[in-house]
A tleap script that builds the chain and sets N, CA, C and O, in Angstrom:
source leaprc.protein.ff14SB
mol = sequence {
  NMET GLU VAL CYS TYR SER LEU ALA ILE ILE
  GLY VAL VAL ALA VAL CYS THR ILE LEU THR
  ARG ALA LEU PRO PHE LEU ILE PHE GLY GLY
  LYS LYS GLU VAL PRO GLN LEU VAL GLN TYR
  LEU GLY LYS VAL LEU PRO PRO ALA ILE MET
  THR ILE LEU VAL VAL TYR CYS LEU ARG GLY
  VAL SER LEU LEU GLY GLY SER HIE GLY LEU
  PRO GLU LEU ILE SER VAL VAL VAL VAL ALA
  GLY LEU HIE ILE TRP LYS LYS ASN ILE LEU
  LEU SER ILE GLY ILE GLY THR ILE CYS TYR
  MET MET LEU VAL GLN MET VAL PHE CVAL
}
set mol.1.N position { -238.471 -174.276 147.405 }
set mol.1.CA position { -238.626 -174.471 145.632 }
set mol.1.C position { -237.021 -174.442 145.247 }
set mol.1.O position { -236.829 -175.272 144.359 }
set mol.2.N position { -235.763 -173.736 145.636 }
set mol.2.CA position { -234.377 -173.355 145.268 }
set mol.2.C position { -234.021 -174.733 145.362 }
set mol.2.O position { -233.303 -175.306 144.543 }
set mol.3.N position { -234.867 -175.602 147.032 }
set mol.3.CA position { -233.857 -176.782 147.230 }
set mol.3.C position { -234.245 -177.466 146.401 }
set mol.3.O position { -233.394 -178.158 145.841 }
set mol.4.N position { -235.385 -177.561 146.042 }
set mol.4.CA position { -236.120 -179.193 145.367 }
set mol.4.C position { -234.588 -179.057 144.381 }
set mol.4.O position { -233.600 -179.792 144.375 }
set mol.5.N position { -234.917 -177.689 143.523 }
set mol.5.CA position { -234.564 -177.909 141.940 }
set mol.5.C position { -232.844 -178.500 142.545 }
set mol.5.O position { -232.399 -179.486 141.957 }
set mol.6.N position { -231.804 -177.755 143.898 }
set mol.6.CA position { -230.923 -178.133 143.774 }
set mol.6.C position { -230.919 -180.054 144.392 }
set mol.6.O position { -230.511 -181.067 143.824 }
set mol.7.N position { -231.337 -179.922 145.270 }
set mol.7.CA position { -232.127 -182.091 145.269 }
set mol.7.C position { -232.359 -182.602 144.177 }
set mol.7.O position { -232.107 -183.805 144.123 }
set mol.8.N position { -232.920 -181.935 142.880 }
set mol.8.CA position { -233.449 -183.270 142.201 }
set mol.8.C position { -231.564 -183.054 141.034 }
set mol.8.O position { -230.765 -183.876 140.584 }
set mol.9.N position { -231.620 -182.016 141.018 }
set mol.9.CA position { -229.888 -181.478 139.666 }
set mol.9.C position { -229.501 -182.683 140.393 }
set mol.9.O position { -229.774 -183.732 139.809 }
set mol.10.N position { -228.734 -182.816 141.918 }
set mol.10.CA position { -227.924 -183.705 142.810 }
set mol.10.C position { -228.142 -184.948 142.447 }
set mol.10.O position { -227.299 -185.641 141.878 }
set mol.11.N position { -229.684 -185.446 142.855 }
set mol.11.CA position { -229.964 -186.742 142.438 }
set mol.11.C position { -229.946 -187.167 140.834 }
set mol.11.O position { -229.959 -188.391 140.708 }
set mol.12.N position { -229.923 -186.539 139.748 }
set mol.12.CA position { -229.821 -186.630 138.472 }
set mol.12.C position { -228.299 -186.733 138.280 }
set mol.12.O position { -227.922 -187.600 137.492 }
set mol.13.N position { -227.429 -186.020 138.847 }
set mol.13.CA position { -226.224 -186.602 138.713 }
set mol.13.C position { -225.613 -187.506 139.259 }
set mol.13.O position { -224.617 -187.977 138.710 }
set mol.14.N position { -226.058 -187.971 140.478 }
set mol.14.CA position { -225.714 -188.894 141.111 }
set mol.14.C position { -226.053 -190.491 140.295 }
set mol.14.O position { -225.365 -191.494 140.104 }
set mol.15.N position { -227.126 -190.202 140.039 }
set mol.15.CA position { -227.977 -191.344 138.948 }
set mol.15.C position { -227.189 -191.527 137.748 }
set mol.15.O position { -226.742 -192.663 137.589 }
set mol.16.N position { -226.924 -190.668 136.880 }
set mol.16.CA position { -225.979 -190.649 135.872 }
set mol.16.C position { -224.369 -191.033 136.004 }
set mol.16.O position { -223.672 -191.606 135.167 }
set mol.17.N position { -223.977 -190.515 137.377 }
set mol.17.CA position { -222.609 -190.838 137.625 }
set mol.17.C position { -222.329 -192.808 137.977 }
set mol.17.O position { -221.336 -193.391 137.541 }
set mol.18.N position { -223.437 -193.522 138.823 }
set mol.18.CA position { -223.900 -194.430 138.612 }
set mol.18.C position { -223.731 -195.044 137.953 }
set mol.18.O position { -222.770 -195.812 137.926 }
set mol.19.N position { -224.592 -194.953 137.161 }
set mol.19.CA position { -224.910 -195.320 135.688 }
set mol.19.C position { -223.521 -195.417 134.456 }
set mol.19.O position { -223.517 -196.003 133.373 }
set mol.20.N position { -222.901 -194.959 134.829 }
set mol.20.CA position { -221.854 -194.847 133.774 }
set mol.20.C position { -220.593 -195.356 134.567 }
set mol.20.O position { -219.710 -195.943 133.942 }
set mol.21.N position { -220.511 -195.207 135.545 }
set mol.21.CA position { -219.506 -196.032 136.085 }
set mol.21.C position { -220.228 -197.951 136.445 }
set mol.21.O position { -219.465 -198.691 137.066 }
set mol.22.N position { -221.268 -198.378 136.116 }
set mol.22.CA position { -222.023 -199.304 136.700 }
set mol.22.C position { -221.884 -200.278 135.080 }
set mol.22.O position { -221.434 -201.373 134.741 }
set mol.23.N position { -222.631 -198.996 134.356 }
set mol.23.CA position { -222.237 -200.126 132.437 }
set mol.23.C position { -221.431 -200.269 132.123 }
set mol.23.O position { -221.457 -201.499 132.070 }
set mol.24.N position { -220.406 -199.968 131.749 }
set mol.24.CA position { -219.688 -201.042 131.624 }
set mol.24.C position { -219.303 -202.759 132.318 }
set mol.24.O position { -219.134 -203.839 131.751 }
set mol.25.N position { -219.281 -202.444 133.447 }
set mol.25.CA position { -219.314 -203.692 134.271 }
set mol.25.C position { -220.381 -204.604 133.812 }
set mol.25.O position { -220.162 -205.756 133.437 }
set mol.26.N position { -221.990 -203.830 133.872 }
set mol.26.CA position { -223.357 -204.751 133.461 }
set mol.26.C position { -223.001 -205.495 132.192 }
set mol.26.O position { -223.099 -206.703 131.974 }
set mol.27.N position { -222.514 -204.407 131.301 }
set mol.27.CA position { -222.061 -204.854 129.881 }
set mol.27.C position { -220.565 -205.832 129.193 }
set mol.27.O position { -220.576 -206.364 128.083 }
set mol.28.N position { -219.764 -205.857 129.854 }
set mol.28.CA position { -218.952 -206.478 130.073 }
set mol.28.C position { -218.594 -207.316 131.017 }
set mol.28.O position { -217.674 -208.100 130.780 }
set mol.29.N position { -219.056 -207.320 131.912 }
set mol.29.CA position { -218.545 -207.953 133.564 }
set mol.29.C position { -218.577 -209.750 133.208 }
set mol.29.O position { -218.992 -210.315 132.196 }
set mol.30.N position { -218.258 -210.057 133.868 }
set mol.30.CA position { -218.574 -211.252 134.129 }
set mol.30.C position { -217.273 -212.067 133.323 }
set mol.30.O position { -216.138 -211.600 133.422 }
set mol.31.N position { -217.515 -213.242 132.568 }
set mol.31.CA position { -216.362 -214.035 131.792 }
set mol.31.C position { -216.629 -213.202 130.100 }
set mol.31.O position { -215.868 -213.559 129.201 }
set mol.32.N position { -217.406 -212.434 129.871 }
set mol.32.CA position { -217.647 -211.995 128.253 }
set mol.32.C position { -216.501 -211.310 128.575 }
set mol.32.O position { -215.824 -210.842 129.491 }
set mol.33.N position { -216.684 -211.602 126.448 }
set mol.33.CA position { -214.532 -211.091 126.404 }
set mol.33.C position { -215.021 -209.714 125.432 }
set mol.33.O position { -215.834 -209.547 124.523 }
set mol.34.N position { -214.060 -208.867 126.160 }
set mol.34.CA position { -213.920 -207.244 125.696 }
set mol.34.C position { -213.872 -207.038 123.950 }
set mol.34.O position { -212.827 -207.291 123.350 }
set mol.35.N position { -214.867 -206.649 123.356 }
set mol.35.CA position { -214.468 -206.292 121.895 }
set mol.35.C position { -212.900 -205.925 121.773 }
set mol.35.O position { -212.106 -205.354 122.520 }
set mol.36.N position { -212.820 -206.472 120.578 }
set mol.36.CA position { -211.501 -205.435 120.275 }
set mol.36.C position { -211.404 -204.219 120.073 }
set mol.36.O position { -210.456 -203.637 120.600 }
set mol.37.N position { -212.578 -203.287 119.055 }
set mol.37.CA position { -212.599 -202.088 118.982 }
set mol.37.C position { -212.558 -200.800 120.480 }
set mol.37.O position { -212.107 -199.658 120.574 }
set mol.38.N position { -213.317 -201.784 121.507 }
set mol.38.CA position { -213.334 -201.079 122.853 }
set mol.38.C position { -211.985 -201.675 123.783 }
set mol.38.O position { -211.613 -201.137 124.826 }
set mol.39.N position { -211.459 -202.682 123.280 }
set mol.39.CA position { -209.473 -202.260 123.828 }
set mol.39.C position { -209.211 -201.304 123.122 }
set mol.39.O position { -209.108 -200.186 123.629 }
set mol.40.N position { -209.018 -201.534 121.619 }
set mol.40.CA position { -208.449 -200.266 120.839 }
set mol.40.C position { -208.335 -198.889 121.345 }
set mol.40.O position { -207.356 -198.156 121.481 }
set mol.41.N position { -210.307 -198.635 121.730 }
set mol.41.CA position { -210.712 -197.679 121.866 }
set mol.41.C position { -209.891 -196.653 123.528 }
set mol.41.O position { -209.705 -195.448 123.699 }
set mol.42.N position { -209.575 -198.016 124.540 }
set mol.42.CA position { -209.086 -197.746 125.523 }
set mol.42.C position { -207.837 -197.353 126.074 }
set mol.42.O position { -207.566 -196.764 127.120 }
set mol.43.N position { -206.815 -198.001 124.743 }
set mol.43.CA position { -205.199 -197.450 124.461 }
set mol.43.C position { -205.363 -196.130 123.957 }
set mol.43.O position { -205.138 -195.223 124.759 }
set mol.44.N position { -205.726 -195.810 122.739 }
set mol.44.CA position { -206.115 -195.121 121.551 }
set mol.44.C position { -206.342 -193.436 122.490 }
set mol.44.O position { -205.643 -192.423 122.471 }
set mol.45.N position { -207.545 -193.739 123.189 }
set mol.45.CA position { -207.978 -192.578 123.283 }
set mol.45.C position { -207.915 -191.373 124.362 }
set mol.45.O position { -208.214 -190.179 124.336 }
set mol.46.N position { -207.136 -192.679 125.771 }
set mol.46.CA position { -206.426 -191.152 126.648 }
set mol.46.C position { -205.175 -190.299 126.015 }
set mol.46.O position { -205.324 -189.077 126.015 }
set mol.47.N position { -204.295 -190.680 125.627 }
set mol.47.CA position { -203.182 -189.850 124.477 }
set mol.47.C position { -203.971 -188.982 124.098 }
set mol.47.O position { -204.140 -187.908 124.675 }
set mol.48.N position { -204.537 -189.345 123.097 }
set mol.48.CA position { -205.879 -188.324 121.965 }
set mol.48.C position { -206.087 -186.917 122.992 }
set mol.48.O position { -205.663 -185.769 123.121 }
set mol.49.N position { -207.061 -187.899 123.612 }
set mol.49.CA position { -207.633 -186.772 124.666 }
set mol.49.C position { -206.547 -185.550 125.081 }
set mol.49.O position { -206.509 -184.383 124.692 }
set mol.50.N position { -205.533 -186.399 126.181 }
set mol.50.CA position { -204.580 -185.679 126.676 }
set mol.50.C position { -204.196 -184.334 125.473 }
set mol.50.O position { -204.527 -183.188 125.775 }
set mol.51.N position { -203.422 -184.635 124.008 }
set mol.51.CA position { -202.917 -184.409 122.689 }
set mol.51.C position { -204.260 -183.104 123.189 }
set mol.51.O position { -204.105 -182.124 123.918 }
set mol.52.N position { -205.369 -183.519 122.564 }
set mol.52.CA position { -206.467 -182.053 122.051 }
set mol.52.C position { -206.691 -181.660 123.504 }
set mol.52.O position { -207.067 -180.495 123.370 }
set mol.53.N position { -206.692 -181.835 124.409 }
set mol.53.CA position { -206.035 -180.726 126.052 }
set mol.53.C position { -205.037 -180.081 126.036 }
set mol.53.O position { -204.815 -179.086 126.725 }
set mol.54.N position { -204.161 -180.695 125.062 }
set mol.54.CA position { -202.692 -179.392 125.304 }
set mol.54.C position { -202.882 -178.309 124.108 }
set mol.54.O position { -202.281 -177.263 123.862 }
set mol.55.N position { -204.045 -179.031 123.410 }
set mol.55.CA position { -203.466 -177.635 122.485 }
set mol.55.C position { -204.183 -176.918 122.414 }
set mol.55.O position { -203.949 -175.883 121.789 }
set mol.56.N position { -205.546 -177.171 123.107 }
set mol.56.CA position { -206.888 -176.107 123.726 }
set mol.56.C position { -206.018 -175.250 124.258 }
set mol.56.O position { -205.795 -174.156 123.739 }
set mol.57.N position { -205.326 -175.745 125.560 }
set mol.57.CA position { -205.243 -174.928 126.885 }
set mol.57.C position { -203.874 -173.720 126.063 }
set mol.57.O position { -203.807 -172.500 126.211 }
set mol.58.N position { -203.018 -174.553 125.292 }
set mol.58.CA position { -201.983 -173.151 124.408 }
set mol.58.C position { -202.493 -172.602 123.116 }
set mol.58.O position { -201.747 -171.863 122.473 }
set mol.59.N position { -203.970 -172.951 122.562 }
set mol.59.CA position { -204.355 -171.945 121.384 }
set mol.59.C position { -204.417 -170.335 121.493 }
set mol.59.O position { -204.224 -169.514 120.596 }
set mol.60.N position { -204.650 -170.182 122.462 }
set mol.60.CA position { -204.240 -168.902 122.677 }
set mol.60.C position { -202.512 -167.689 122.925 }
set mol.60.O position { -202.419 -166.468 122.797 }
set mol.61.N position { -201.669 -168.500 123.217 }
set mol.61.CA position { -200.726 -168.498 123.835 }
set mol.61.C position { -200.237 -167.352 122.700 }
set mol.61.O position { -200.425 -167.644 121.519 }
set mol.62.N position { -199.481 -165.777 123.090 }
set mol.62.CA position { -198.871 -165.288 122.095 }
set mol.62.C position { -197.360 -165.284 122.634 }
set mol.62.O position { -196.842 -165.196 123.747 }
set mol.63.N position { -196.730 -165.472 120.832 }
set mol.63.CA position { -195.165 -165.619 121.498 }
set mol.63.C position { -194.765 -164.270 120.915 }
set mol.63.O position { -193.535 -164.212 120.895 }
set mol.64.N position { -195.289 -163.231 120.463 }
set mol.64.CA position { -194.901 -161.594 120.589 }
set mol.64.C position { -195.254 -161.464 121.602 }
set mol.64.O position { -194.400 -160.961 122.332 }
set mol.65.N position { -196.186 -161.687 122.071 }
set mol.65.CA position { -196.214 -160.180 123.249 }
set mol.65.C position { -195.743 -160.968 124.758 }
set mol.65.O position { -195.634 -162.166 125.021 }
set mol.66.N position { -195.589 -160.101 125.350 }
set mol.66.CA position { -196.251 -160.217 127.090 }
set mol.66.C position { -194.889 -161.003 127.230 }
set mol.66.O position { -193.777 -160.543 126.970 }
set mol.67.N position { -195.181 -162.286 127.693 }
set mol.67.CA position { -193.718 -163.341 128.010 }
set mol.67.C position { -193.788 -164.263 127.301 }
set mol.67.O position { -194.011 -165.404 127.706 }
set mol.68.N position { -193.624 -163.968 126.191 }
set mol.68.CA position { -193.563 -164.522 124.902 }
set mol.68.C position { -194.107 -166.490 125.358 }
set mol.68.O position { -193.713 -167.568 124.912 }
set mol.69.N position { -194.931 -166.194 126.199 }
set mol.69.CA position { -195.228 -167.744 126.353 }
set mol.69.C position { -194.843 -168.507 126.834 }
set mol.69.O position { -195.260 -169.661 126.736 }
set mol.70.N position { -193.609 -168.021 127.751 }
set mol.70.CA position { -192.502 -168.909 128.769 }
set mol.70.C position { -193.068 -169.331 129.623 }
set mol.70.O position { -192.880 -170.541 129.749 }
set mol.71.N position { -194.138 -168.622 130.784 }
set mol.71.CA position { -194.944 -169.617 131.545 }
set mol.71.C position { -195.631 -170.894 131.047 }
set mol.71.O position { -195.453 -171.998 131.561 }
set mol.72.N position { -196.404 -170.657 130.035 }
set mol.72.CA position { -196.811 -171.797 129.308 }
set mol.72.C position { -195.622 -172.837 128.991 }
set mol.72.O position { -195.681 -174.037 129.260 }
set mol.73.N position { -194.926 -172.422 128.599 }
set mol.73.CA position { -193.304 -174.061 127.860 }
set mol.73.C position { -192.712 -174.018 129.050 }
set mol.73.O position { -191.871 -174.917 129.041 }
set mol.74.N position { -192.695 -173.461 130.068 }
set mol.74.CA position { -192.459 -173.818 131.560 }
set mol.74.C position { -193.294 -175.167 131.937 }
set mol.74.O position { -192.681 -176.227 132.056 }
set mol.75.N position { -194.536 -175.113 132.100 }
set mol.75.CA position { -195.591 -175.379 132.724 }
set mol.75.C position { -195.642 -176.987 132.124 }
set mol.75.O position { -195.906 -178.071 132.644 }
set mol.76.N position { -195.208 -176.506 130.621 }
set mol.76.CA position { -195.666 -178.233 129.652 }
set mol.76.C position { -194.823 -178.964 130.247 }
set mol.76.O position { -195.016 -180.007 130.872 }
set mol.77.N position { -193.235 -178.027 129.912 }
set mol.77.CA position { -192.103 -179.084 130.767 }
set mol.77.C position { -192.394 -179.544 131.492 }
set mol.77.O position { -192.426 -180.763 131.329 }
set mol.78.N position { -192.737 -179.134 132.545 }
set mol.78.CA position { -192.939 -180.065 134.145 }
set mol.78.C position { -193.653 -181.003 134.128 }
set mol.78.O position { -193.344 -182.056 134.685 }
set mol.79.N position { -195.166 -180.766 133.254 }
set mol.79.CA position { -195.963 -181.940 133.463 }
set mol.79.C position { -195.567 -182.950 132.442 }
set mol.79.O position { -196.067 -184.072 132.362 }
set mol.80.N position { -194.557 -182.436 131.606 }
set mol.80.CA position { -194.225 -183.838 130.682 }
set mol.80.C position { -193.055 -184.501 132.021 }
set mol.80.O position { -193.043 -185.539 132.683 }
set mol.81.N position { -192.169 -183.282 131.954 }
set mol.81.CA position { -190.785 -184.188 133.485 }
set mol.81.C position { -191.765 -185.294 134.711 }
set mol.81.O position { -191.940 -186.498 134.895 }
set mol.82.N position { -192.014 -184.551 135.057 }
set mol.82.CA position { -193.217 -185.168 136.413 }
set mol.82.C position { -193.949 -186.280 136.102 }
set mol.82.O position { -194.030 -187.079 137.035 }
set mol.83.N position { -194.737 -186.718 134.675 }
set mol.83.CA position { -195.099 -187.470 134.129 }
set mol.83.C position { -194.168 -188.655 133.437 }
set mol.83.O position { -194.340 -189.857 133.642 }
set mol.84.N position { -193.357 -188.203 132.753 }
set mol.84.CA position { -192.444 -189.103 132.655 }
set mol.84.C position { -191.989 -189.744 133.657 }
set mol.84.O position { -191.973 -190.974 133.623 }
set mol.85.N position { -191.493 -188.995 134.830 }
set mol.85.CA position { -190.447 -189.787 135.551 }
set mol.85.C position { -191.713 -190.187 136.893 }
set mol.85.O position { -190.999 -190.805 137.682 }
set mol.86.N position { -192.547 -190.171 137.263 }
set mol.86.CA position { -193.793 -190.447 138.397 }
set mol.86.C position { -194.802 -191.124 137.713 }
set mol.86.O position { -195.533 -191.853 138.384 }
set mol.87.N position { -195.055 -190.996 136.095 }
set mol.87.CA position { -196.401 -191.521 135.588 }
set mol.87.C position { -198.101 -191.485 136.647 }
set mol.87.O position { -198.936 -192.334 136.960 }
set mol.88.N position { -197.928 -190.053 136.882 }
set mol.88.CA position { -198.752 -189.850 137.602 }
set mol.88.C position { -199.878 -188.866 137.129 }
set mol.88.O position { -199.845 -187.672 137.426 }
set mol.89.N position { -200.630 -189.291 136.562 }
set mol.89.CA position { -201.498 -188.229 135.471 }
set mol.89.C position { -202.623 -187.107 136.417 }
set mol.89.O position { -203.357 -186.340 135.793 }
set mol.90.N position { -202.628 -187.143 137.969 }
set mol.90.CA position { -202.983 -186.364 138.683 }
set mol.90.C position { -202.356 -185.505 139.210 }
set mol.90.O position { -202.978 -184.468 139.443 }
set mol.91.N position { -200.666 -185.577 139.674 }
set mol.91.CA position { -199.835 -185.203 139.990 }
set mol.91.C position { -198.895 -184.337 138.928 }
set mol.91.O position { -197.973 -183.643 139.359 }
set mol.92.N position { -199.138 -184.409 137.770 }
set mol.92.CA position { -197.883 -184.261 136.602 }
set mol.92.C position { -199.299 -183.141 136.953 }
set mol.92.O position { -198.892 -182.279 137.733 }
set mol.93.N position { -200.757 -182.928 136.614 }
set mol.93.CA position { -201.836 -181.871 136.258 }
set mol.93.C position { -201.548 -180.925 137.100 }
set mol.93.O position { -201.101 -179.857 136.682 }
set mol.94.N position { -201.762 -181.160 138.481 }
set mol.94.CA position { -201.898 -180.164 139.531 }
set mol.94.C position { -200.389 -180.118 139.972 }
set mol.94.O position { -200.305 -179.254 140.846 }
set mol.95.N position { -199.672 -180.453 139.830 }
set mol.95.CA position { -198.529 -179.528 139.871 }
set mol.95.C position { -198.304 -178.392 138.348 }
set mol.95.O position { -197.985 -177.203 138.363 }
set mol.96.N position { -198.510 -179.003 137.517 }
set mol.96.CA position { -198.347 -177.947 136.318 }
set mol.96.C position { -199.309 -176.647 136.468 }
set mol.96.O position { -199.224 -175.483 136.079 }
set mol.97.N position { -200.232 -177.363 137.190 }
set mol.97.CA position { -201.365 -176.080 137.369 }
set mol.97.C position { -200.796 -174.880 138.522 }
set mol.97.O position { -200.909 -173.654 138.549 }
set mol.98.N position { -200.313 -175.607 139.195 }
set mol.98.CA position { -199.836 -174.690 140.787 }
set mol.98.C position { -198.018 -174.050 139.772 }
set mol.98.O position { -197.493 -172.942 139.887 }
set mol.99.N position { -197.641 -174.961 139.099 }
set mol.99.CA position { -196.526 -173.539 138.474 }
set mol.99.C position { -197.062 -172.654 137.368 }
set mol.99.O position { -196.750 -171.637 136.749 }
set mol.100.N position { -197.949 -173.484 137.429 }
set mol.100.CA position { -197.901 -172.138 135.798 }
set mol.100.C position { -198.972 -171.176 136.628 }
set mol.100.O position { -199.213 -170.120 136.042 }
set mol.101.N position { -199.711 -171.383 138.000 }
set mol.101.CA position { -200.144 -169.951 138.270 }
set mol.101.C position { -199.196 -169.008 138.983 }
set mol.101.O position { -199.137 -167.790 138.815 }
set mol.102.N position { -198.388 -169.820 139.887 }
set mol.102.CA position { -197.188 -169.116 140.049 }
set mol.102.C position { -196.757 -168.511 139.410 }
set mol.102.O position { -196.824 -167.306 139.653 }
set mol.103.N position { -195.989 -169.007 138.098 }
set mol.103.CA position { -195.323 -167.731 137.241 }
set mol.103.C position { -196.089 -167.131 137.172 }
set mol.103.O position { -195.766 -165.974 137.444 }
set mol.104.N position { -197.623 -167.312 136.794 }
set mol.104.CA position { -198.126 -166.377 136.484 }
set mol.104.C position { -198.690 -164.615 137.041 }
set mol.104.O position { -199.059 -163.506 136.653 }
set mol.105.N position { -198.388 -165.472 138.221 }
set mol.105.CA position { -198.715 -164.347 139.928 }
set mol.105.C position { -197.881 -163.720 140.470 }
set mol.105.O position { -197.845 -162.728 141.198 }
set mol.106.N position { -196.812 -164.780 139.804 }
set mol.106.CA position { -195.575 -164.216 140.429 }
set mol.106.C position { -194.337 -163.146 140.171 }
set mol.106.O position { -194.024 -162.022 140.565 }
set mol.107.N position { -193.693 -164.400 139.066 }
set mol.107.CA position { -192.554 -164.282 138.416 }
set mol.107.C position { -192.917 -163.376 136.530 }
set mol.107.O position { -192.096 -162.577 136.079 }
set mol.108.N position { -194.052 -163.694 135.851 }
set mol.108.CA position { -194.428 -162.726 134.974 }
set mol.108.C position { -195.567 -162.261 135.092 }
set mol.108.O position { -196.600 -162.531 134.480 }
set mol.109.N position { -195.287 -161.279 136.200 }
set mol.109.CA position { -196.336 -160.439 136.556 }
set mol.109.C position { -196.734 -159.381 135.415 }
set mol.109.O position { -197.649 -158.580 135.609 }
savepdb mol mol.pdb
quit
């Protein structure tokens, strides 16, 4: 019974993923002009979402206790520096996460 539920969940997730990937091409595909609002949102939303994620990740940092937020600050600088240098979001986030985890587990114990 649990296998059926698992397969059903995987099926629903697969269908939803395919739909979310294909829907923009079905709606805006071919020779249709992409609306100005969609173009604007495509330019504005990625930096806005990254800003929200940074604020969310740093919301619990205590500058008065423990490491005074140094691991977080160092990791943010690493992420920003890598992104400015390489312009690769996945690389920046991945290396920043590894940097933070190493700092927290090995340096600021």
